[in-house]
N, C-alpha and C positions, 0 to 999 in steps of 0.2 A: 504494500500500500504506500502510495506517494504522500509526502508531506507538502502541504501548501505553505508557501513563504510569501508573506505580505509586506510590502514596504509601508512605512508609517504614513506616507502621503496618501496611499489608497485607503488605509484605515480611517484617516481623517475625512476623506471624501465620502466614504461609506456611512460614517456617522451623521453626515449632513443630509443624506438621501432619505426619501420617504421609506417607511418600513417595507412596503410592498416591493419596491425596486431592490432594496437590500436583500430581502429574502430570496428573490429570483436569482440574484447573483450567487448568494451563499449556497443555495440548493445545488446549483451546477458545480460549484467548487467542491462540494462534498462528493459529487459523482466523479469529478476529475481525480480525486484521491485514489479511486479504484481503477479508473480507465483514463489515464492522463493523455493518451494519444488519440482520443476519440474525435476530436475536432480538427478541422483542416488547418494547414499551414498557409499563411499569406504569402503569395508568390512575388508580389511587387509592392512598391510604395514604401512609406516610412516605417511600416511595421513588418516588412518582409522577413520571413524566417520565424515569425511568432505564430503560434496557434491562436485561434480566436473563436468566440461564440457570442450569440445574441442572447441577452437576458433582459427581457422587457424593452425599455427604450435605450439600453446600453450595449455597446460592444466591449467585450472584455478580452484583453490580449494577455497571453501568458507564454512561457517557455517551459518545456519539460526537459530537465537535464539531471543526470546523476541521481535519479530516483526522487527528485523533488519537482514540484510545480511552482514556478516562480511567477507570481502575478506581476504584470508589468504596468498596465494602464487600463483605465476605463474611459471610454469615449462615447459621447452621445451618438446614437444610431441615426437620429435626425437632428439637423441643425435648424432651429426655428428661423 
């Protein structure tokens, strides 16, 4: 089982989110701990090489390496 590693900046952002958004992200992170390679790898752009998934209105980018899931950034799926 892979360990999820969160940078403090993402923890701070998550604490400011509505509960519903936060729970959507966290439920998928729990799944990643068992299946870390289940989501696609971004092929181009600034996040190329990172895996990503959609959680409500957010795109979550992460890297899986050395048995750990490193959460990298959370980005709005839609920019108003």
